[in-house]
All heavy atoms as atom14 arrays in JSON, in Angstrom:
{
  "sequence": "MDYAFLSNLSEIKIIHGKGTGVLRFGINKYLEKNKLVKEKRSGNDKEGGFGVTIVKI",
  "atom14_mask": [
    [1, 1, 1, 1, 1, 1, 1, 1, 0, 0, 0, 0, 0, 0],
    [1, 1, 1, 1, 1, 1, 1, 1, 0, 0, 0, 0, 0, 0],
    [1, 1, 1, 1, 1, 1, 1, 1, 1, 1, 1, 1, 0, 0],
    [1, 1, 1, 1, 1, 0, 0, 0, 0, 0, 0, 0, 0, 0],
    [1, 1, 1, 1, 1, 1, 1, 1, 1, 1, 1, 0, 0, 0],
    [1, 1, 1, 1, 1, 1, 1, 1, 0, 0, 0, 0, 0, 0],
    [1, 1, 1, 1, 1, 1, 0, 0, 0, 0, 0, 0, 0, 0],
    [1, 1, 1, 1, 1, 1, 1, 1, 0, 0, 0, 0, 0, 0],
    [1, 1, 1, 1, 1, 1, 1, 1, 0, 0, 0, 0, 0, 0],
    [1, 1, 1, 1, 1, 1, 0, 0, 0, 0, 0, 0, 0, 0],
    [1, 1, 1, 1, 1, 1, 1, 1, 1, 0, 0, 0, 0, 0],
    [1, 1, 1, 1, 1, 1, 1, 1, 0, 0, 0, 0, 0, 0],
    [1, 1, 1, 1, 1, 1, 1, 1, 1, 0, 0, 0, 0, 0],
    [1, 1, 1, 1, 1, 1, 1, 1, 0, 0, 0, 0, 0, 0],
    [1, 1, 1, 1, 1, 1, 1, 1, 0, 0, 0, 0, 0, 0],
    [1, 1, 1, 1, 1, 1, 1, 1, 1, 1, 0, 0, 0, 0],
    [1, 1, 1, 1, 0, 0, 0, 0, 0, 0, 0, 0, 0, 0],
    [1, 1, 1, 1, 1, 1, 1, 1, 1, 0, 0, 0, 0, 0],
    [1, 1, 1, 1, 0, 0, 0, 0, 0, 0, 0, 0, 0, 0],
    [1, 1, 1, 1, 1, 1, 1, 0, 0, 0, 0, 0, 0, 0],
    [1, 1, 1, 1, 0, 0, 0, 0, 0, 0, 0, 0, 0, 0],
    [1, 1, 1, 1, 1, 1, 1, 0, 0, 0, 0, 0, 0, 0],
    [1, 1, 1, 1, 1, 1, 1, 1, 0, 0, 0, 0, 0, 0],
    [1, 1, 1, 1, 1, 1, 1, 1, 1, 1, 1, 0, 0, 0],
    [1, 1, 1, 1, 1, 1, 1, 1, 1, 1, 1, 0, 0, 0],
    [1, 1, 1, 1, 0, 0, 0, 0, 0, 0, 0, 0, 0, 0],
    [1, 1, 1, 1, 1, 1, 1, 1, 0, 0, 0, 0, 0, 0],
    [1, 1, 1, 1, 1, 1, 1, 1, 0, 0, 0, 0, 0, 0],
    [1, 1, 1, 1, 1, 1, 1, 1, 1, 0, 0, 0, 0, 0],
    [1, 1, 1, 1, 1, 1, 1, 1, 1, 1, 1, 1, 0, 0],
    [1, 1, 1, 1, 1, 1, 1, 1, 0, 0, 0, 0, 0, 0],
    [1, 1, 1, 1, 1, 1, 1, 1, 1, 0, 0, 0, 0, 0],
    [1, 1, 1, 1, 1, 1, 1, 1, 1, 0, 0, 0, 0, 0],
    [1, 1, 1, 1, 1, 1, 1, 1, 0, 0, 0, 0, 0, 0],
    [1, 1, 1, 1, 1, 1, 1, 1, 1, 0, 0, 0, 0, 0],
    [1, 1, 1, 1, 1, 1, 1, 1, 0, 0, 0, 0, 0, 0],
    [1, 1, 1, 1, 1, 1, 1, 0, 0, 0, 0, 0, 0, 0],
    [1, 1, 1, 1, 1, 1, 1, 1, 1, 0, 0, 0, 0, 0],
    [1, 1, 1, 1, 1, 1, 1, 1, 1, 0, 0, 0, 0, 0],
    [1, 1, 1, 1, 1, 1, 1, 1, 1, 0, 0, 0, 0, 0],
    [1, 1, 1, 1, 1, 1, 1, 1, 1, 1, 1, 0, 0, 0],
    [1, 1, 1, 1, 1, 1, 0, 0, 0, 0, 0, 0, 0, 0],
    [1, 1, 1, 1, 0, 0, 0, 0, 0, 0, 0, 0, 0, 0],
    [1, 1, 1, 1, 1, 1, 1, 1, 0, 0, 0, 0, 0, 0],
    [1, 1, 1, 1, 1, 1, 1, 1, 0, 0, 0, 0, 0, 0],
    [1, 1, 1, 1, 1, 1, 1, 1, 1, 0, 0, 0, 0, 0],
    [1, 1, 1, 1, 1, 1, 1, 1, 1, 0, 0, 0, 0, 0],
    [1, 1, 1, 1, 0, 0, 0, 0, 0, 0, 0, 0, 0, 0],
    [1, 1, 1, 1, 0, 0, 0, 0, 0, 0, 0, 0, 0, 0],
    [1, 1, 1, 1, 1, 1, 1, 1, 1, 1, 1, 0, 0, 0],
    [1, 1, 1, 1, 0, 0, 0, 0, 0, 0, 0, 0, 0, 0],
    [1, 1, 1, 1, 1, 1, 1, 0, 0, 0, 0, 0, 0, 0],
    [1, 1, 1, 1, 1, 1, 1, 0, 0, 0, 0, 0, 0, 0],
    [1, 1, 1, 1, 1, 1, 1, 1, 0, 0, 0, 0, 0, 0],
    [1, 1, 1, 1, 1, 1, 1, 0, 0, 0, 0, 0, 0, 0],
    [1, 1, 1, 1, 1, 1, 1, 1, 1, 0, 0, 0, 0, 0],
    [1, 1, 1, 1, 1, 1, 1, 1, 0, 0, 0, 0, 0, 0]
  ],
  "atom14_positions": [
    [[8.44, 4.07, 2.66], [7.58, 4.54, 3.72], [8.24, 5.69, 4.46], [7.58, 6.69, 4.73], [7.28, 3.4, 4.69], [6.45, 2.27, 4.13], [4.78, 2.75, 3.68], [4.17, 3.34, 5.21], [0.0, 0.0, 0.0], [0.0, 0.0, 0.0], [0.0, 0.0, 0.0], [0.0, 0.0, 0.0], [0.0, 0.0, 0.0], [0.0, 0.0, 0.0]],
    [[9.5, 5.54, 4.81], [10.19, 6.61, 5.54], [10.25, 7.89, 4.71], [9.99, 8.97, 5.22], [11.6, 6.17, 5.92], [11.62, 5.06, 6.95], [10.62, 4.92, 7.69], [12.6, 4.32, 7.0], [0.0, 0.0, 0.0], [0.0, 0.0, 0.0], [0.0, 0.0, 0.0], [0.0, 0.0, 0.0], [0.0, 0.0, 0.0], [0.0, 0.0, 0.0]],
    [[10.58, 7.75, 3.43], [10.66, 8.91, 2.55], [9.29, 9.6, 2.44], [9.21, 10.82, 2.49], [11.16, 8.51, 1.16], [11.29, 9.67, 0.22], [12.32, 10.57, 0.32], [10.35, 9.86, -0.79], [12.44, 11.64, -0.54], [10.44, 10.93, -1.66], [11.49, 11.81, -1.53], [11.58, 12.88, -2.39], [0.0, 0.0, 0.0], [0.0, 0.0, 0.0]],
    [[8.24, 8.81, 2.3], [6.9, 9.37, 2.2], [6.53, 10.1, 3.49], [5.97, 11.2, 3.47], [5.89, 8.27, 1.92], [0.0, 0.0, 0.0], [0.0, 0.0, 0.0], [0.0, 0.0, 0.0], [0.0, 0.0, 0.0], [0.0, 0.0, 0.0], [0.0, 0.0, 0.0], [0.0, 0.0, 0.0], [0.0, 0.0, 0.0], [0.0, 0.0, 0.0]],
    [[6.88, 9.52, 4.63], [6.59, 10.13, 5.92], [7.36, 11.45, 6.07], [6.8, 12.47, 6.47], [6.95, 9.18, 7.06], [6.78, 9.76, 8.43], [5.5, 9.92, 8.96], [7.87, 10.15, 9.19], [5.33, 10.45, 10.23], [7.7, 10.68, 10.44], [6.43, 10.84, 10.97], [0.0, 0.0, 0.0], [0.0, 0.0, 0.0], [0.0, 0.0, 0.0]],
    [[8.65, 11.42, 5.75], [9.49, 12.62, 5.88], [9.08, 13.7, 4.89], [9.34, 14.88, 5.13], [10.96, 12.26, 5.7], [11.56, 11.39, 6.79], [12.97, 10.95, 6.42], [11.56, 12.12, 8.13], [0.0, 0.0, 0.0], [0.0, 0.0, 0.0], [0.0, 0.0, 0.0], [0.0, 0.0, 0.0], [0.0, 0.0, 0.0], [0.0, 0.0, 0.0]],
    [[8.42, 13.32, 3.81], [7.93, 14.27, 2.81], [6.54, 14.78, 3.14], [5.92, 15.48, 2.34], [7.92, 13.62, 1.42], [9.22, 13.26, 1.04], [0.0, 0.0, 0.0], [0.0, 0.0, 0.0], [0.0, 0.0, 0.0], [0.0, 0.0, 0.0], [0.0, 0.0, 0.0], [0.0, 0.0, 0.0], [0.0, 0.0, 0.0], [0.0, 0.0, 0.0]],
    [[6.03, 14.4, 4.29], [4.71, 14.82, 4.77], [3.58, 14.36, 3.85], [2.55, 15.03, 3.74], [4.63, 16.33, 4.98], [5.47, 16.76, 6.14], [5.54, 16.09, 7.16], [6.13, 17.9, 6.01], [0.0, 0.0, 0.0], [0.0, 0.0, 0.0], [0.0, 0.0, 0.0], [0.0, 0.0, 0.0], [0.0, 0.0, 0.0], [0.0, 0.0, 0.0]],
    [[3.75, 13.22, 3.2], [2.66, 12.66, 2.41], [1.68, 11.96, 3.34], [2.1, 11.32, 4.3], [3.2, 11.65, 1.39], [4.14, 12.21, 0.33], [4.67, 11.07, -0.55], [3.44, 13.24, -0.53], [0.0, 0.0, 0.0], [0.0, 0.0, 0.0], [0.0, 0.0, 0.0], [0.0, 0.0, 0.0], [0.0, 0.0, 0.0], [0.0, 0.0, 0.0]],
    [[0.42, 12.1, 3.07], [-0.59, 11.46, 3.93], [-1.06, 10.12, 3.34], [-1.64, 9.31, 4.05], [-1.79, 12.38, 4.12], [-2.39, 12.67, 2.87], [0.0, 0.0, 0.0], [0.0, 0.0, 0.0], [0.0, 0.0, 0.0], [0.0, 0.0, 0.0], [0.0, 0.0, 0.0], [0.0, 0.0, 0.0], [0.0, 0.0, 0.0], [0.0, 0.0, 0.0]],
    [[-0.78, 9.91, 2.05], [-1.23, 8.69, 1.39], [-0.26, 8.33, 0.28], [0.25, 9.2, -0.42], [-2.63, 8.92, 0.81], [-3.23, 7.74, 0.12], [-4.64, 8.02, -0.35], [-5.56, 7.99, 0.47], [-4.81, 8.28, -1.56], [0.0, 0.0, 0.0], [0.0, 0.0, 0.0], [0.0, 0.0, 0.0], [0.0, 0.0, 0.0], [0.0, 0.0, 0.0]],
    [[-0.01, 7.03, 0.14], [0.8, 6.55, -0.98], [0.08, 5.39, -1.66], [-0.78, 4.75, -1.05], [2.21, 6.11, -0.54], [2.14, 4.94, 0.43], [3.0, 7.26, 0.02], [3.48, 4.3, 0.71], [0.0, 0.0, 0.0], [0.0, 0.0, 0.0], [0.0, 0.0, 0.0], [0.0, 0.0, 0.0], [0.0, 0.0, 0.0], [0.0, 0.0, 0.0]],
    [[0.43, 5.15, -2.91], [-0.11, 4.04, -3.68], [1.03, 3.11, -4.03], [2.02, 3.54, -4.63], [-0.8, 4.54, -4.94], [-1.99, 5.42, -4.65], [-2.57, 5.99, -5.91], [-3.69, 6.96, -5.51], [-4.13, 7.78, -6.61], [0.0, 0.0, 0.0], [0.0, 0.0, 0.0], [0.0, 0.0, 0.0], [0.0, 0.0, 0.0], [0.0, 0.0, 0.0]],
    [[0.91, 1.86, -3.66], [1.9, 0.86, -3.99], [1.34, 0.02, -5.13], [0.32, -0.66, -4.96], [2.24, -0.04, -2.78], [2.75, 0.82, -1.62], [3.24, -1.11, -3.16], [2.95, 0.07, -0.33], [0.0, 0.0, 0.0], [0.0, 0.0, 0.0], [0.0, 0.0, 0.0], [0.0, 0.0, 0.0], [0.0, 0.0, 0.0], [0.0, 0.0, 0.0]],
    [[2.0, 0.07, -6.27], [1.55, -0.69, -7.44], [2.33, -2.0, -7.47], [3.55, -2.0, -7.62], [1.79, 0.12, -8.74], [1.06, 1.45, -8.67], [1.35, -0.7, -9.96], [1.41, 2.41, -9.77], [0.0, 0.0, 0.0], [0.0, 0.0, 0.0], [0.0, 0.0, 0.0], [0.0, 0.0, 0.0], [0.0, 0.0, 0.0], [0.0, 0.0, 0.0]],
    [[1.63, -3.11, -7.29], [2.27, -4.41, -7.25], [1.71, -5.36, -8.3], [2.23, -6.45, -8.47], [2.15, -5.05, -5.86], [0.8, -4.9, -5.26], [-0.3, -5.57, -5.73], [0.37, -4.13, -4.23], [-1.36, -5.22, -4.99], [-0.98, -4.34, -4.08], [0.0, 0.0, 0.0], [0.0, 0.0, 0.0], [0.0, 0.0, 0.0], [0.0, 0.0, 0.0]],
    [[0.68, -4.96, -8.98], [0.08, -5.8, -10.01], [-0.82, -6.87, -9.4], [-0.87, -7.05, -8.19], [0.0, 0.0, 0.0], [0.0, 0.0, 0.0], [0.0, 0.0, 0.0], [0.0, 0.0, 0.0], [0.0, 0.0, 0.0], [0.0, 0.0, 0.0], [0.0, 0.0, 0.0], [0.0, 0.0, 0.0], [0.0, 0.0, 0.0], [0.0, 0.0, 0.0]],
    [[-1.51, -7.57, -10.26], [-2.45, -8.59, -9.8], [-1.79, -9.96, -9.73], [-1.71, -10.55, -8.68], [-3.68, -8.61, -10.7], [-4.45, -7.31, -10.62], [-5.64, -7.28, -11.52], [-6.33, -5.91, -11.43], [-7.45, -5.8, -12.32], [0.0, 0.0, 0.0], [0.0, 0.0, 0.0], [0.0, 0.0, 0.0], [0.0, 0.0, 0.0], [0.0, 0.0, 0.0]],
    [[-1.31, -10.46, -10.82], [-0.57, -11.72, -10.85], [-1.15, -12.82, -9.97], [-2.36, -13.02, -9.92], [0.0, 0.0, 0.0], [0.0, 0.0, 0.0], [0.0, 0.0, 0.0], [0.0, 0.0, 0.0], [0.0, 0.0, 0.0], [0.0, 0.0, 0.0], [0.0, 0.0, 0.0], [0.0, 0.0, 0.0], [0.0, 0.0, 0.0], [0.0, 0.0, 0.0]],
    [[-0.29, -13.52, -9.25], [-0.72, -14.61, -8.38], [-1.1, -14.13, -6.99], [-1.65, -14.89, -6.2], [0.38, -15.67, -8.23], [1.52, -15.05, -7.62], [0.78, -16.25, -9.58], [0.0, 0.0, 0.0], [0.0, 0.0, 0.0], [0.0, 0.0, 0.0], [0.0, 0.0, 0.0], [0.0, 0.0, 0.0], [0.0, 0.0, 0.0], [0.0, 0.0, 0.0]],
    [[-0.76, -12.88, -6.66], [-1.1, -12.32, -5.35], [0.0, -12.47, -4.31], [-0.13, -11.99, -3.19], [0.0, 0.0, 0.0], [0.0, 0.0, 0.0], [0.0, 0.0, 0.0], [0.0, 0.0, 0.0], [0.0, 0.0, 0.0], [0.0, 0.0, 0.0], [0.0, 0.0, 0.0], [0.0, 0.0, 0.0], [0.0, 0.0, 0.0], [0.0, 0.0, 0.0]],
    [[1.1, -13.12, -4.69], [2.19, -13.35, -3.72], [2.83, -12.03, -3.3], [3.07, -11.81, -2.11], [3.26, -14.31, -4.32], [4.45, -14.43, -3.4], [2.64, -15.67, -4.58], [0.0, 0.0, 0.0], [0.0, 0.0, 0.0], [0.0, 0.0, 0.0], [0.0, 0.0, 0.0], [0.0, 0.0, 0.0], [0.0, 0.0, 0.0], [0.0, 0.0, 0.0]],
    [[3.09, -11.14, -4.24], [3.7, -9.85, -3.91], [2.76, -9.01, -3.06], [3.17, -8.4, -2.07], [4.08, -9.11, -5.19], [4.85, -7.8, -5.02], [6.11, -8.0, -4.2], [5.2, -7.23, -6.39], [0.0, 0.0, 0.0], [0.0, 0.0, 0.0], [0.0, 0.0, 0.0], [0.0, 0.0, 0.0], [0.0, 0.0, 0.0], [0.0, 0.0, 0.0]],
    [[1.48, -8.98, -3.41], [0.48, -8.23, -2.62], [0.44, -8.76, -1.19], [0.4, -8.0, -0.23], [-0.9, -8.35, -3.27], [-1.99, -7.64, -2.47], [-3.31, -7.61, -3.22], [-3.64, -8.83, -3.92], [-4.63, -9.66, -3.57], [-5.38, -9.39, -2.54], [-4.86, -10.74, -4.26], [0.0, 0.0, 0.0], [0.0, 0.0, 0.0], [0.0, 0.0, 0.0]],
    [[0.48, -10.08, -1.04], [0.47, -10.69, 0.28], [1.68, -10.25, 1.1], [1.56, -9.87, 2.26], [0.44, -12.22, 0.14], [0.46, -12.95, 1.45], [-0.69, -13.07, 2.21], [1.63, -13.5, 1.94], [-0.69, -13.73, 3.43], [1.66, -14.16, 3.15], [0.5, -14.27, 3.9], [0.0, 0.0, 0.0], [0.0, 0.0, 0.0], [0.0, 0.0, 0.0]],
    [[2.86, -10.29, 0.49], [4.08, -9.89, 1.18], [4.07, -8.42, 1.57], [4.48, -8.06, 2.68], [0.0, 0.0, 0.0], [0.0, 0.0, 0.0], [0.0, 0.0, 0.0], [0.0, 0.0, 0.0], [0.0, 0.0, 0.0], [0.0, 0.0, 0.0], [0.0, 0.0, 0.0], [0.0, 0.0, 0.0], [0.0, 0.0, 0.0], [0.0, 0.0, 0.0]],
    [[3.58, -7.57, 0.68], [3.5, -6.14, 0.97], [2.54, -5.9, 2.12], [2.82, -5.11, 3.03], [3.08, -5.36, -0.29], [4.24, -5.35, -1.29], [2.64, -3.96, 0.06], [3.89, -4.81, -2.65], [0.0, 0.0, 0.0], [0.0, 0.0, 0.0], [0.0, 0.0, 0.0], [0.0, 0.0, 0.0], [0.0, 0.0, 0.0], [0.0, 0.0, 0.0]],
    [[1.42, -6.58, 2.12], [0.45, -6.39, 3.2], [0.99, -6.87, 4.54], [0.73, -6.24, 5.57], [-0.87, -7.08, 2.86], [-1.71, -6.24, 1.93], [-2.01, -5.09, 2.21], [-2.06, -6.8, 0.79], [0.0, 0.0, 0.0], [0.0, 0.0, 0.0], [0.0, 0.0, 0.0], [0.0, 0.0, 0.0], [0.0, 0.0, 0.0], [0.0, 0.0, 0.0]],
    [[1.75, -7.93, 4.55], [2.39, -8.4, 5.79], [3.35, -7.34, 6.32], [3.41, -7.07, 7.51], [3.13, -9.72, 5.57], [2.23, -10.91, 5.49], [1.62, -11.13, 6.84], [0.89, -12.45, 6.88], [0.17, -12.62, 8.13], [0.0, 0.0, 0.0], [0.0, 0.0, 0.0], [0.0, 0.0, 0.0], [0.0, 0.0, 0.0], [0.0, 0.0, 0.0]],
    [[4.15, -6.75, 5.41], [5.08, -5.69, 5.8], [4.32, -4.49, 6.37], [4.7, -3.94, 7.4], [5.92, -5.26, 4.6], [6.68, -3.99, 4.84], [7.84, -3.99, 5.6], [6.23, -2.78, 4.32], [8.53, -2.81, 5.84], [6.91, -1.61, 4.56], [8.07, -1.63, 5.31], [8.74, -0.46, 5.55], [0.0, 0.0, 0.0], [0.0, 0.0, 0.0]],
    [[3.24, -4.09, 5.69], [2.48, -2.92, 6.13], [1.82, -3.14, 7.48], [1.69, -2.19, 8.26], [1.43, -2.56, 5.07], [1.98, -2.08, 3.73], [0.83, -1.92, 2.73], [2.75, -0.79, 3.88], [0.0, 0.0, 0.0], [0.0, 0.0, 0.0], [0.0, 0.0, 0.0], [0.0, 0.0, 0.0], [0.0, 0.0, 0.0], [0.0, 0.0, 0.0]],
    [[1.41, -4.37, 7.78], [0.79, -4.66, 9.07], [1.76, -4.42, 10.23], [1.35, -4.05, 11.32], [0.3, -6.11, 9.11], [-0.91, -6.36, 8.25], [-1.28, -7.83, 8.16], [-0.64, -8.66, 8.83], [-2.2, -8.15, 7.4], [0.0, 0.0, 0.0], [0.0, 0.0, 0.0], [0.0, 0.0, 0.0], [0.0, 0.0, 0.0], [0.0, 0.0, 0.0]],
    [[3.05, -4.61, 9.98], [4.06, -4.45, 11.03], [4.64, -3.05, 11.09], [5.29, -2.7, 12.06], [5.19, -5.45, 10.8], [4.75, -6.88, 10.92], [5.88, -7.83, 10.62], [5.4, -9.27, 10.66], [6.47, -10.21, 10.33], [0.0, 0.0, 0.0], [0.0, 0.0, 0.0], [0.0, 0.0, 0.0], [0.0, 0.0, 0.0], [0.0, 0.0, 0.0]],
    [[4.41, -2.24, 10.05], [5.01, -0.91, 9.98], [4.2, 0.07, 10.85], [3.01, 0.25, 10.65], [5.06, -0.43, 8.54], [5.91, 0.79, 8.37], [5.7, 1.8, 9.03], [6.87, 0.71, 7.48], [0.0, 0.0, 0.0], [0.0, 0.0, 0.0], [0.0, 0.0, 0.0], [0.0, 0.0, 0.0], [0.0, 0.0, 0.0], [0.0, 0.0, 0.0]],
    [[4.88, 0.73, 11.76], [4.22, 1.64, 12.71], [3.74, 2.94, 12.07], [2.94, 3.65, 12.67], [5.15, 1.94, 13.87], [5.45, 0.71, 14.7], [6.41, 1.01, 15.83], [6.7, -0.26, 16.6], [7.63, -0.03, 17.7], [0.0, 0.0, 0.0], [0.0, 0.0, 0.0], [0.0, 0.0, 0.0], [0.0, 0.0, 0.0], [0.0, 0.0, 0.0]],
    [[4.24, 3.26, 10.88], [3.82, 4.49, 10.2], [2.45, 4.35, 9.55], [1.8, 5.34, 9.26], [4.84, 4.88, 9.13], [6.24, 5.25, 9.62], [7.16, 5.51, 8.43], [6.18, 6.46, 10.51], [0.0, 0.0, 0.0], [0.0, 0.0, 0.0], [0.0, 0.0, 0.0], [0.0, 0.0, 0.0], [0.0, 0.0, 0.0], [0.0, 0.0, 0.0]],
    [[2.0, 3.13, 9.33], [0.76, 2.87, 8.6], [-0.45, 3.05, 9.52], [-0.57, 2.39, 10.54], [0.76, 1.44, 8.01], [-0.57, 1.13, 7.34], [1.91, 1.28, 7.04], [0.0, 0.0, 0.0], [0.0, 0.0, 0.0], [0.0, 0.0, 0.0], [0.0, 0.0, 0.0], [0.0, 0.0, 0.0], [0.0, 0.0, 0.0], [0.0, 0.0, 0.0]],
    [[-1.32, 3.98, 9.12], [-2.56, 4.19, 9.87], [-3.68, 3.31, 9.32], [-4.54, 2.84, 10.05], [-2.99, 5.66, 9.79], [-2.08, 6.6, 10.54], [-2.61, 8.01, 10.48], [-1.69, 8.95, 11.21], [-2.12, 10.35, 11.08], [0.0, 0.0, 0.0], [0.0, 0.0, 0.0], [0.0, 0.0, 0.0], [0.0, 0.0, 0.0], [0.0, 0.0, 0.0]],
    [[-3.66, 3.13, 7.99], [-4.74, 2.39, 7.33], [-4.22, 1.91, 5.98], [-3.39, 2.55, 5.35], [-5.92, 3.34, 7.14], [-7.13, 2.77, 6.52], [-8.22, 3.83, 6.36], [-8.34, 4.7, 7.23], [-8.91, 3.78, 5.33], [0.0, 0.0, 0.0], [0.0, 0.0, 0.0], [0.0, 0.0, 0.0], [0.0, 0.0, 0.0], [0.0, 0.0, 0.0]],
    [[-4.72, 0.77, 5.52], [-4.39, 0.27, 4.19], [-5.61, -0.39, 3.59], [-6.48, -0.88, 4.3], [-3.22, -0.71, 4.24], [-3.49, -1.99, 4.98], [-2.29, -2.91, 4.97], [-2.53, -4.15, 5.77], [-3.58, -5.0, 5.27], [0.0, 0.0, 0.0], [0.0, 0.0, 0.0], [0.0, 0.0, 0.0], [0.0, 0.0, 0.0], [0.0, 0.0, 0.0]],
    [[-5.67, -0.36, 2.25], [-6.79, -0.97, 1.55], [-6.39, -1.24, 0.1], [-5.43, -0.66, -0.4], [-8.02, -0.08, 1.58], [-7.83, 1.24, 0.84], [-9.11, 2.06, 0.79], [-8.9, 3.36, 0.19], [-8.87, 3.6, -1.12], [-9.06, 2.61, -1.97], [-8.67, 4.82, -1.59], [0.0, 0.0, 0.0], [0.0, 0.0, 0.0], [0.0, 0.0, 0.0]],
    [[-7.11, -2.11, -0.55], [-6.93, -2.33, -1.99], [-7.52, -1.15, -2.73], [-8.47, -0.52, -2.26], [-7.63, -3.61, -2.43], [-6.99, -4.73, -1.86], [0.0, 0.0, 0.0], [0.0, 0.0, 0.0], [0.0, 0.0, 0.0], [0.0, 0.0, 0.0], [0.0, 0.0, 0.0], [0.0, 0.0, 0.0], [0.0, 0.0, 0.0], [0.0, 0.0, 0.0]],
    [[-6.96, -0.88, -3.9], [-7.5, 0.21, -4.71], [-8.88, -0.13, -5.23], [-9.24, -1.3, -5.37], [0.0, 0.0, 0.0], [0.0, 0.0, 0.0], [0.0, 0.0, 0.0], [0.0, 0.0, 0.0], [0.0, 0.0, 0.0], [0.0, 0.0, 0.0], [0.0, 0.0, 0.0], [0.0, 0.0, 0.0], [0.0, 0.0, 0.0], [0.0, 0.0, 0.0]],
    [[-9.66, 0.9, -5.53], [-10.96, 0.65, -6.15], [-10.75, 0.48, -7.66], [-9.62, 0.52, -8.14], [-11.96, 1.77, -5.82], [-11.52, 3.13, -6.35], [-10.93, 3.25, -7.41], [-11.83, 4.17, -5.6], [0.0, 0.0, 0.0], [0.0, 0.0, 0.0], [0.0, 0.0, 0.0], [0.0, 0.0, 0.0], [0.0, 0.0, 0.0], [0.0, 0.0, 0.0]],
    [[-11.8, 0.28, -8.41], [-11.68, 0.01, -9.85], [-10.94, 1.13, -10.59], [-10.16, 0.86, -11.49], [-13.06, -0.2, -10.47], [-13.68, -1.52, -10.04], [-12.93, -2.42, -9.62], [-14.91, -1.64, -10.12], [0.0, 0.0, 0.0], [0.0, 0.0, 0.0], [0.0, 0.0, 0.0], [0.0, 0.0, 0.0], [0.0, 0.0, 0.0], [0.0, 0.0, 0.0]],
    [[-11.17, 2.37, -10.21], [-10.52, 3.5, -10.88], [-9.06, 3.66, -10.46], [-8.29, 4.32, -11.15], [-11.29, 4.78, -10.62], [-12.67, 4.81, -11.25], [-13.38, 6.1, -11.0], [-14.76, 6.07, -11.64], [-15.49, 7.31, -11.41], [0.0, 0.0, 0.0], [0.0, 0.0, 0.0], [0.0, 0.0, 0.0], [0.0, 0.0, 0.0], [0.0, 0.0, 0.0]],
    [[-8.67, 3.08, -9.33], [-7.3, 3.2, -8.83], [-6.41, 2.03, -9.25], [-5.2, 2.08, -9.05], [-7.31, 3.29, -7.3], [-7.98, 4.52, -6.76], [-8.19, 4.47, -5.26], [-8.57, 3.39, -4.75], [-7.99, 5.51, -4.61], [0.0, 0.0, 0.0], [0.0, 0.0, 0.0], [0.0, 0.0, 0.0], [0.0, 0.0, 0.0], [0.0, 0.0, 0.0]],
    [[-7.0, 0.98, -9.77], [-6.22, -0.18, -10.18], [-6.65, -1.47, -9.52], [-6.03, -2.51, -9.71], [0.0, 0.0, 0.0], [0.0, 0.0, 0.0], [0.0, 0.0, 0.0], [0.0, 0.0, 0.0], [0.0, 0.0, 0.0], [0.0, 0.0, 0.0], [0.0, 0.0, 0.0], [0.0, 0.0, 0.0], [0.0, 0.0, 0.0], [0.0, 0.0, 0.0]],
    [[-7.71, -1.42, -8.74], [-8.25, -2.63, -8.11], [-7.25, -3.35, -7.23], [-6.49, -2.72, -6.5], [0.0, 0.0, 0.0], [0.0, 0.0, 0.0], [0.0, 0.0, 0.0], [0.0, 0.0, 0.0], [0.0, 0.0, 0.0], [0.0, 0.0, 0.0], [0.0, 0.0, 0.0], [0.0, 0.0, 0.0], [0.0, 0.0, 0.0], [0.0, 0.0, 0.0]],
    [[-7.22, -4.67, -7.34], [-6.34, -5.49, -6.5], [-4.87, -5.38, -6.89], [-4.01, -5.93, -6.23], [-6.77, -6.95, -6.51], [-8.04, -7.2, -5.74], [-9.2, -7.56, -6.39], [-8.06, -7.08, -4.36], [-10.38, -7.78, -5.68], [-9.22, -7.31, -3.65], [-10.38, -7.65, -4.3], [0.0, 0.0, 0.0], [0.0, 0.0, 0.0], [0.0, 0.0, 0.0]],
    [[-4.57, -4.63, -7.95], [-3.2, -4.43, -8.37], [-2.51, -3.28, -7.66], [-1.33, -3.02, -7.87], [0.0, 0.0, 0.0], [0.0, 0.0, 0.0], [0.0, 0.0, 0.0], [0.0, 0.0, 0.0], [0.0, 0.0, 0.0], [0.0, 0.0, 0.0], [0.0, 0.0, 0.0], [0.0, 0.0, 0.0], [0.0, 0.0, 0.0], [0.0, 0.0, 0.0]],
    [[-3.25, -2.6, -6.77], [-2.73, -1.43, -6.07], [-3.14, -1.51, -4.6], [-4.27, -1.9, -4.29], [-3.3, -0.12, -6.68], [-2.86, 1.09, -5.9], [-2.9, 0.0, -8.13], [0.0, 0.0, 0.0], [0.0, 0.0, 0.0], [0.0, 0.0, 0.0], [0.0, 0.0, 0.0], [0.0, 0.0, 0.0], [0.0, 0.0, 0.0], [0.0, 0.0, 0.0]],
    [[-2.24, -1.11, -3.72], [-2.58, -0.97, -2.3], [-2.44, 0.5, -1.93], [-1.41, 1.12, -2.2], [-1.66, -1.82, -1.42], [-1.85, -3.21, -1.77], [-1.98, -1.65, 0.05], [0.0, 0.0, 0.0], [0.0, 0.0, 0.0], [0.0, 0.0, 0.0], [0.0, 0.0, 0.0], [0.0, 0.0, 0.0], [0.0, 0.0, 0.0], [0.0, 0.0, 0.0]],
    [[-3.49, 1.05, -1.35], [-3.5, 2.45, -0.89], [-3.16, 2.45, 0.6], [-3.78, 1.72, 1.39], [-4.89, 3.09, -1.1], [-5.4, 2.87, -2.52], [-4.87, 4.56, -0.71], [-4.57, 3.48, -3.6], [0.0, 0.0, 0.0], [0.0, 0.0, 0.0], [0.0, 0.0, 0.0], [0.0, 0.0, 0.0], [0.0, 0.0, 0.0], [0.0, 0.0, 0.0]],
    [[-2.19, 3.27, 0.98], [-1.71, 3.3, 2.35], [-1.82, 4.71, 2.9], [-1.34, 5.66, 2.29], [-0.24, 2.85, 2.45], [0.23, 2.84, 3.9], [-0.04, 1.5, 1.8], [0.0, 0.0, 0.0], [0.0, 0.0, 0.0], [0.0, 0.0, 0.0], [0.0, 0.0, 0.0], [0.0, 0.0, 0.0], [0.0, 0.0, 0.0], [0.0, 0.0, 0.0]],
    [[-2.49, 4.87, 4.03], [-2.55, 6.15, 4.72], [-1.47, 6.16, 5.8], [-1.38, 5.22, 6.59], [-3.92, 6.39, 5.32], [-4.96, 6.6, 4.25], [-6.21, 7.22, 4.79], [-7.16, 7.39, 3.61], [-8.34, 8.1, 3.98], [0.0, 0.0, 0.0], [0.0, 0.0, 0.0], [0.0, 0.0, 0.0], [0.0, 0.0, 0.0], [0.0, 0.0, 0.0]],
    [[-0.69, 7.23, 5.81], [0.44, 7.35, 6.74], [0.06, 8.29, 7.88], [-0.54, 9.3, 7.67], [1.67, 7.88, 6.02], [2.02, 6.95, 4.86], [2.84, 8.05, 6.95], [3.1, 7.46, 3.96], [0.0, 0.0, 0.0], [0.0, 0.0, 0.0], [0.0, 0.0, 0.0], [0.0, 0.0, 0.0], [0.0, 0.0, 0.0], [0.0, 0.0, 0.0]]
  ]
}
């Protein structure tokens, strides 16, 4: 997150896979507490669906 912010990226994609959802859950908990995150959502079908989280910084 810090590297993306310092690189002036406005959006990043976190690929965590679908699996059991435990990793996605943990990542979303982290993102909820991160002050750099403006918005987050699951990817759409073309982006990878529930296997990807899109984060706006």
